[in-house]
N, C-alpha and C positions, 0 to 999 in steps of 0.2 A: 793720383794725386794725394788719393787718402794718408800716403805713408808721411805725404810736408805735409797736411794735415795737424798730424797726429807729434810730427817733428817742429812746428813751429806754437805747438800747443805746449808742448812740453818745455821749449824754448822760454814759452811766455809763466812757467811756471803756473798754468791753470789744469783741472783738473779736467778726465772726459765728462763728468756729470755737469761743469760748472759749462765748459762750452754747448755742452749739449741744451742746456737749459737758452744758454743767448742765444743758438741757434734755431731753437722749438724744436729740436726733434727727442726721437728716445735715445740715453744713454747705449742699448743695441744696434741701434742705429749707424751712429754716430762711429760704435767700436767696427760695424760691419765695415765701413768707409775707411774706417781707417786701417784695417786688414786686408783692403781690396776685395771685401766679398759683396759691396756694392758700390756704386759709383755717383760721385755727390752730382747735385745740379749745377749748372754755373748760377745760377740766386745763392745758391747755397754756399758755395767756393767765395765767390763775394764778399758776403759776410761773415765767411772764416776770416779771409782777408781783412776786413776793415777790424773785428773785432779783435784778431791778430796782430795789429798795426802790420802788416806787411804788405809792400806793392804787389799787387797782382802779377805782375812781369816777374818778379821774382820770386817768386809764390811755381807760377808756372814753369821758369824756368828747373826750379828744383823737382819739380816733377819726371822732367825729363831723363830716359834712362838710356843707358846705351843697348842698342841692338848686337845680334848676331854677326850683323856684314859691318860692322863702324871698322874702318884699320884703329891698328894703334893710335896713331898721328890725330885721327878723329874725337878720339877718347879724351887725348889731351886737353883737347879745343875743347872737347865739350866741358871738363872739371876744370880749363882756366879762365871759359865763361862764367860758369856758374861763380867763379870764387872773385872774378872783376865785377860783378854787378853785385852782389853782397857788399863788398868794399864802396862801390858807387852808393848806394843806400847809404851807408853808417856815414856817410859823409855829406849825406841832406841835411 
């Protein structure tokens, strides 16, 4: 989830410091989350979604990564699902 937080923060044009302040966490903590060294709590993820104006379902889908056991077809389906979900939310 950390990389997804970073991706949407950057898309929103928000600095790490600004988001950390809005989330009421320290910038080093947010950095650790974004770099996968800490796991964010569910309330923090929900608040990040609200601040970054990103629907939670899109946020969580973005965080899904292919695993070693996935077939090429499964990887394609995952990638297509992410794209479809993004288009759906842009249309709302």
